[in-house]
C-alpha positions in Angstrom: 22.1 -11.7 24.3 20.0 -14.2 26.2 17.4 -16.6 24.8 14.7 -14.4 26.4 15.9 -11.2 24.7 16.2 -13.0 21.4 12.7 -14.4 21.7 11.3 -10.9 22.7 13.0 -9.3 19.7 11.5 -11.9 17.3 8.1 -11.6 18.9 8.2 -7.8 18.6 9.4 -7.9 14.9 6.7 -10.5 14.1 4.0 -8.4 15.7 5.1 -5.2 13.8 5.2 -7.2 10.5 1.7 -8.5 11.1 0.1 -5.3 12.3 1.9 -2.4 10.8 3.5 -3.6 7.5 0.9 -1.9 5.2 1.0 1.3 7.2 4.8 1.5 7.1 4.9 0.7 3.4 2.3 3.3 2.6 4.3 6.0 4.5 7.6 5.0 2.7 6.2 4.9 -0.8 3.7 7.8 -0.6 6.0 10.3 -2.3 8.7 8.2 -3.9 6.1 6.2 -5.8 8.5 3.3 -5.9 6.7 0.5 -4.1 9.3 -2.2 -4.9 12.1 -0.1 -3.5 10.0 0.6 -0.3 9.4 -3.1 0.1 13.1 -3.9 -0.2 13.9 -1.1 2.3 11.3 -2.3 4.8 12.5 -5.9 4.4 16.0 -4.8 5.1 14.8 -2.8 8.2 13.1 -6.0 9.6 16.4 -8.0 9.0 18.4 -5.3 10.8 15.9 -5.3 13.6 16.4 -9.1 14.1 20.1 -8.5 14.3 20.1 -5.4 16.5 17.1 -5.8 18.9 18.4 -9.0 20.6 21.5 -7.1 21.6 20.1 -3.6 22.4 16.6 -4.5 23.4 13.3 -3.8 21.7 12.9 -0.1 21.2 10.0 1.8 22.9 8.5 2.5 19.4 9.4 -0.4 17.1 7.5 1.2 14.2 9.5 4.4 14.4 12.7 2.4 14.6 11.7 0.3 11.5 10.7 3.3 9.4 13.8 5.2 10.3 16.0 2.2 9.3 14.0 1.8 6.1 14.4 5.6 5.4 18.1 5.3 5.7 18.1 2.3 3.4 16.0 4.2 0.8 18.5 7.2 1.0 21.3 4.8 0.4 19.6 3.3 -2.6 18.8 6.7 -4.0 22.5 7.7 -3.8 23.7 4.4 -5.1 21.4 4.8 -8.2 23.0 8.2 -8.9 19.8 10.1 -8.9 19.9 13.5 -10.5 21.6 16.1 -8.3 18.4 18.3 -8.3 16.2 15.4 -7.2 18.4 13.9 -4.5 18.2 16.7 -1.9 14.5 16.8 -2.3 14.3 13.0 -1.7 16.6 13.2 1.3 14.6 16.1 2.7 11.3 14.2 2.3 12.7 11.0 3.9 14.0 13.1 6.8 10.6 14.5 7.4 9.1 11.0 7.4 11.7 9.8 9.8 11.1 12.8 12.1 7.3 12.1 12.1 7.9 8.4 12.8 10.3 9.3 15.7 7.5 11.3 17.4 5.1 8.4 16.9 3.0 10.6 14.5 2.9 7.9 11.7 0.3 9.0 9.2 -2.2 6.3 8.1 -1.8 6.6 4.4 -3.2 3.2 3.4 -6.3 4.5 1.8 -4.3 6.9 -0.3 -2.0 4.1 -1.4 -5.1 1.9 -2.2 -6.6 4.6 -4.3 -3.3 5.1 -6.1 -3.4 1.3 -6.9 -6.8 1.9 -8.4 -5.6 4.7 -10.8 -7.1 4.4 -14.3 -3.5 4.3 -15.7 -3.1 0.8 -14.2 -4.7 -2.3 -15.8 -8.1 -2.7 -14.0 -7.5 -6.4 -13.4 -4.5 -5.4 -11.2 -6.3 -2.8 -9.0 -7.5 -5.2 -6.3 -4.5 -7.6 -6.4 -2.1 -4.7 -6.0 -3.9 -3.4 -2.9 -3.9 -6.9 -1.4 -0.2 -7.2 -1.7 1.1 -3.7 -1.3 -1.2 -2.5 1.5 -2.5 -5.7 3.2 0.5 -7.9 2.9 -0.9 -11.0 1.1 1.6 -12.9 -1.1 1.2 -13.7 -4.7 0.2 -17.2 -4.0 -2.7 -16.3 -1.7 -3.8 -13.6 -4.1 -3.6 -15.9 -7.0 -5.9 -18.4 -5.2 -8.4 -15.7 -4.6 -8.5 -14.9 -8.3 -8.0 -18.5 -9.6 -4.6 -17.5 -11.1 -1.3 -19.3 -10.7 1.2 -17.7 -8.2 3.7 -17.2 -10.9 1.3 -15.4 -13.3 0.0 -13.3 -10.4 3.6 -12.4 -9.3 4.4 -11.2 -12.8 1.2 -9.1 -13.0 1.9 -7.5 -9.6 5.5 -6.6 -10.7 4.2 -4.9 -13.8 1.6 -2.9 -11.8 4.2 -1.7 -9.4 6.5 -0.7 -12.3 3.6 1.3 -13.8 2.9 3.1 -10.5 6.6 4.1 -10.4 6.9 5.1 -14.1 3.7 7.2 -14.0 4.5 8.9 -10.7 0.9 8.3 -9.5 -0.3 10.4 -6.5 -0.7 8.4 -3.2 -3.5 10.5 -1.8 -7.3 10.8 -2.0 -8.4 11.8 -5.5 -10.7 14.7 -6.1 -14.4 14.1 -5.4 -15.3 13.7 -9.0 -12.7 11.0 -9.5 -13.2 9.1 -6.2 -16.3 7.1 -7.3 -14.7 5.0 -10.1 -11.7 4.2 -7.9 -13.9 3.1 -4.9 -15.2 -0.1 -6.2 -11.8 -2.0 -6.4 -10.9 -0.6 -3.0 -14.1 -2.1 -1.6 -13.3 -5.4 -3.4 -9.8 -5.5 -1.9 -11.0 -4.9 1.6 -13.6 -7.7 1.3 -11.0 -10.0 -0.3 -8.7 -9.3 2.7 -11.5 -10.3 5.1 -12.3 -13.4 3.0 -8.6 -14.3 3.0 -8.5 -13.9 6.8 -11.5 -16.0 7.3 -10.2 -18.8 5.0 -7.0 -19.2 7.0 -8.4 -18.6 10.4 -7.6 -22.1 11.6 -4.3 -22.6 9.8 -2.8 -19.2 10.8 -4.9 -17.6 13.5 -2.5 -14.7 14.2 -2.3 -13.5 10.7 -6.0 -14.2 10.1 -7.0 -12.1 13.1 -4.9 -9.2 11.8 -6.5 -9.4 8.4 -10.0 -9.6 9.9 -9.5 -6.7 12.2 -7.8 -4.7 9.4 -10.7 -5.3 7.0 -13.2 -4.2 9.6 -11.3 -1.0 10.4 -10.7 -0.1 6.7 -14.4 -0.7 5.9 -15.4 1.7 8.6 -12.8 4.2 7.4 -14.2 3.9 3.9 -17.7 5.0 5.1 -16.0 8.2 6.4 -14.1 8.7 3.2 -17.2 8.3 1.0 -20.2 8.9 3.3 -22.6 9.1 0.3 -21.4 5.8 -1.2 -24.1 3.2 -0.6 -21.8 0.3 -1.2 -19.2 1.6 1.3 -21.9 1.3 4.0 -23.0 -2.1 2.5 -19.4 -3.5 2.9 -19.1 -2.2 6.4 -22.5 -3.8 7.2 -21.4 -7.1 5.7 -18.1 -7.3 7.6 -19.7 -6.3 10.8 -22.3 -9.1 10.5 -19.6 -11.7 9.6 -17.2 -10.6 12.3 -20.0 -10.7 14.9 -19.9 -14.5 14.7 -16.1 -14.8 15.2 -16.4 -16.2 18.7 -18.9 -18.9 17.7 -16.9 -20.3 14.8 -14.7 -22.6 16.8 -15.3 -24.9 19.8 -13.3 -24.9 23.0 -11.0 -27.4 21.4 -10.6 -25.4 18.2 -13.0 -27.5 16.2 -14.7 -25.9 13.3 -18.4 -25.0 13.7 -20.5 -24.2 10.6 -22.9 -21.3 10.7 -26.0 -23.5 11.0 -24.6 -25.2 14.1 -23.3 -22.1 15.9 -24.6 -20.9 19.2 -26.2 -17.5 18.5 -25.8 -16.3 22.1 -22.1 -16.1 21.4 -22.6 -13.6 18.6 -21.4 -10.0 19.2 -24.6 -8.0 19.6 -22.7 -4.6 19.3 -21.3 -5.6 15.9 -24.7 -6.9 14.7 -26.3 -3.6 15.7 -23.5 -1.7 13.8 -24.1 -3.9 10.8 -27.9 -3.3 10.8 -27.4 0.5 11.1 -24.9 0.5 8.2 -27.2 -1.7 6.1 -30.1 0.7 6.7 -27.8 3.6 5.7 -26.8 1.8 2.6 -30.4 1.1 1.5 -31.4 4.7 2.2 -28.7 5.9 -0.2 -29.4 3.7 -3.2 -31.0 0.4 -4.4 -29.0 -2.5 -3.0 -25.7 -3.3 -4.7 -23.7 -6.5 -4.3 -22.3 -5.7 -0.8 -25.7 -4.5 0.5 -27.3 -7.6 -0.7 -24.7 -9.8 1.0 -25.2 -7.8 4.1 -28.9 -8.3 3.9 -28.4 -12.1 3.7 -26.2 -11.9 6.8 -28.9 -9.9 8.4 -31.4 -12.8 7.7 -28.9 -15.1 9.5 -28.6 -12.7 12.4 -32.3 -12.9 13.0 -31.8 -16.5 14.3 -30.5 -15.0 17.5 -34.0 -13.6 18.1 -36.3 -16.2 16.4 -34.3 -19.4 16.8 -34.8 -20.2 13.0 -33.4 -19.0 9.6 -35.7 -17.7 7.0 -34.2 -19.7 4.2 -36.7 -18.7 1.4 -35.8 -15.1 2.2 -32.1 -15.9 2.0 -32.6 -17.8 -1.3 -34.5 -14.8 -2.8 -31.7 -12.4 -1.8 -29.1 -14.8 -3.3 -31.0 -14.8 -6.5 -30.8 -11.0 -6.6 -27.1 -11.2 -5.7 -26.4 -13.3 -8.7 -28.0 -10.7 -11.0 -25.7 -8.1 -9.3 -22.7 -10.0 -10.5 -21.7 -12.4 -7.7 -18.6 -14.6 -8.2 -18.2 -18.3 -7.8 -18.5 -18.1 -4.0 -21.9 -16.4 -4.4 -23.1 -19.1 -6.7 -22.1 -21.8 -4.3 -23.8 -20.1 -1.4 -26.9 -19.5 -3.4 -27.2 -23.2 -4.1 -26.8 -23.9 -0.4 -29.6 -21.5 0.4 -31.9 -23.0 -2.2 -31.1 -26.5 -0.8 -32.1 -25.4 2.7 -35.3 -23.8 1.4 -36.4 -26.2 -1.3 -34.4 -29.5 -0.8 -31.2 -31.2 -1.8 -32.0 -31.6 -5.4 -32.5 -27.9 -5.8 -29.0 -27.3 -4.4 -27.5 -30.0 -6.7 -29.1 -28.6 -9.8 -27.5 -25.2 -9.1 -24.1 -26.7 -8.3 -24.0 -28.8 -11.4 -23.1 -26.0 -13.9 -20.3 -24.8 -11.6 -18.2 -28.1 -11.8 -15.8 -27.0 -14.6 -14.8 -23.6 -13.0 -14.8 -24.9 -9.4 -12.2 -27.6 -9.8 -9.9 -26.2 -7.0 -12.6 -24.2 -5.2 -12.8 -25.8 -1.7 -16.2 -24.3 -0.7 -17.8 -25.8 -3.9 -16.6 -29.4 -3.1 -17.6 -29.0 0.6 -21.1 -27.8 -0.4 -21.3 -30.5 -3.1 -20.4 -33.2 -0.6 -23.0 -31.9 1.9 -25.9 -31.9 -0.6 -24.9 -35.2 -2.2 -25.0 -36.7 1.3 -28.4 -35.1 2.0 -29.7 -36.5 -1.3 -28.5 -40.0 -0.3 -25.7 -40.3 -2.9 -23.2 -41.6 -0.4 -20.4 -42.8 -2.7 -20.2 -39.5 -4.6 -20.5 -37.6 -1.3 -17.4 -39.5 0.1 -15.4 -38.6 -3.0 -16.4 -34.9 -2.7 -15.6 -34.8 1.0 -12.1 -36.1 0.2 -11.5 -33.4 -2.4 -12.8 -30.7 -0.1 -10.6 -31.9 2.8 -7.5 -32.0 0.5 -8.1 -28.4 -0.6 -8.6 -27.0 2.9 -5.5 -25.3 4.5 -7.4 -25.3 7.9 -6.9 -28.4 10.0 -10.1 -27.8 11.8 -12.1 -27.7 8.6 -10.3 -30.8 7.4 -11.2 -32.6 10.5 -14.8 -31.5 10.3 -15.1 -32.7 6.6 -13.5 -36.0 7.5 -15.9 -36.5 10.4 -18.8 -35.8 8.1 -17.5 -38.4 5.7 -17.2 -40.9 8.5 -20.8 -40.3 9.5 -22.0 -41.5 6.2 
């Protein structure tokens, strides 16, 4: 083994982990219903790859190699657990078929089926979205806990209980019947958007993983419009992610410096994604009155108009945020609403909307960044400096930290 072959093997395994983990896990657990065992088997397969590939070389189809290794591990686990004689041949046969499919490169994309299984009514509704984020999209308990303002330990316990429930109930990992799809769709949409948000949040700190999450969320949101073509919010989510992702190239300078939306160069925005977002938004509004995702997409559409007009219609954005709050926006929506009102009606308007959020936003980085900005705009420099320090301390992104520290120095 040379240093080059070892490095190539690690790079191939890392790429497979970042781009295919959810798909491989979905294939392995689709019929066995045991997500925890599938995770263990897949982890073992990656460990074996790091041992084997540096000696034998990276296989032509790394995903097929990994799923075959995981299949063998699952078979061993099933035998070791002394499964019933009647059940074991069926399991071995199933895993053999999955392995054969993998070896030909015909890996089925079962992620949506797995996500819909995580949204089964038999599982606590509070676990639907977190389970999808971990099982299908690969986020860890700490990151998921941060999204839901829950400690990593508490979130880890909840996720373990949810996986155990899936195994015990033998829930089907496939698209439910049409009459039961609608109630399961909302948490799937939430999970895809949360994955996009998570990717955007860590874009500077972990660009490789962030890019995978962003691309995955865009892909899955489009797939959901095909799965549920009459669901207005599916189109609304796709529109929202298209508009947000259209600005990806403008969010960082040549040196990696963070650039906020108001200071981005609109000529760098992706016109094709903007057009796709506008088309999806029109489709969503044609199907039903605007829901949360359609309203958020409409707000992003207002920002996209700056590419044509050179200015942002802040009163329109503020009015849309007001409607978004009535539709049930979370803490992030309230913070963004305050910023829109500040741009439209002045710094004191923003601060009056941020004031009631202080207690629940203690560790919410966007709140402290917005609070610092509007305190500075209102001339309250001492409080603004404190808020900038808090926002910088909470940011995992070095580019964002540098931006906030620079704004503090400018005071």
